[in-house]
N, C-alpha and C positions, 0 to 999 in steps of 0.2 A: 331300767334307766341306768346310764353310766354312774350316776351318783350313788345308786344302791350298790353297785359293784365295788365302788371305792370303800363304802362304809362296811359292807359285809365281808369283803374279801381282801382288798388291798391293804387297808389299815391294819387288820390283824396279822397279815403276812409280813408287813414291814416290822411290826412290833416283835414278832417272833424272830425274824432275822437279826434285828438289832440286839435283842436280849441275848441271843446265842453268841453274837460277836462280842458284846460287852463282857460276858462271862469268860469266854475263851481267850480273847485277845487283850482285854483291858483289865481282867481280873476284878471286875466289880462285883459287889454283893447284890443279891436279889433286892434288897432294900434300896440300894443306890439306883438300880435299874428302874424299880417301881417309881421312885421319885422323879427320875428323868422322863419317863414315859407317861407319867400321870396315871399310874395303875396301882392296884394293890399288889402286895408281895405274892399272894396266892395266884393272881392272874399271871404274873411273871413266871411262877412255877409251872403253870399250865402251858404257857408258851414253850418253856424249856423242855417239858415232857411231851411235846407234840400233841397236846390235847386241844390246842387252838391254832388258828392261822395256817391250816394245812391245805386249803382249797386252791391256793395260788402258788405256783412254783416259778421262781425267777430264773431267767437265763443268766449266763455268765456275765454279760455286760451289766445287767441290772444289779447283780450281786456286787460287782465292782463299785457301782454308784452307791449302794447301801454301805459298803465298807468305808468309802470316802466320807460319807455322812457320819458314820459311827466315830471315825477319827475326829471330825469337826466337833461333834458333841462331846467327846471325851476331853477335848482341849478347851471347850467353851460351853460348859454345862448351863451357864446362866441364860444362854440363848438356845436351849435345846428345842423349844417350841418352834422357833423360826426355822431351825435346821430340819425338823420333822415336817413342817409345812412345805418347805422347798422340796424335800425328798418326795413327798406325796404328789406334789404338782409335777415333778419330773416323771415319776413312774406311772402316773395316771394317763400319760400321753404315749403309752407304748403299745406295741402289737399284742403283748401278753394280755393286757386288759381287754382289747378287742376280742381276742380269742376266747377269753373267759366269758365275756358278755354274750358272744355268739353261742357258746356252749349252753348257757342258761336260757337263751331265747333263740330257738331255731328259726324263728321268722326273720331274723336279721340276715340280710343278704351277705354273701361271701366277700363282696367288694366294698362293703360298708367300712368306713374308716373314721366314723364320727368320734369314737372314744379316743382315738390317737391324734385327732386334729389339735394343732397347737392353738392356744388361746391368743 
């Protein structure tokens, strides 16, 4: 189901990308990142060491969207959950998610676009 793809693949991949951006671009500590993302410091460490969130690869446009969200969060940490929610909703409606869903369930037809349908 598309929701499983979100939970198992999309959210970890988003966390990984954001953690890397927060470290490299905004010079945040792992503790700050853990607080923002609602994770433990060791989970952040695993994302940074590529031990989590590796199943989904974002395209250039998706990475730009993630970078914009990282900027919003860095400027508005009190609303990080809202920004993460909006990001997840934006990215769950992409072809990348459909492709991953199709990869994990070969019974899905090639012309299926259910995952990328706008709500």
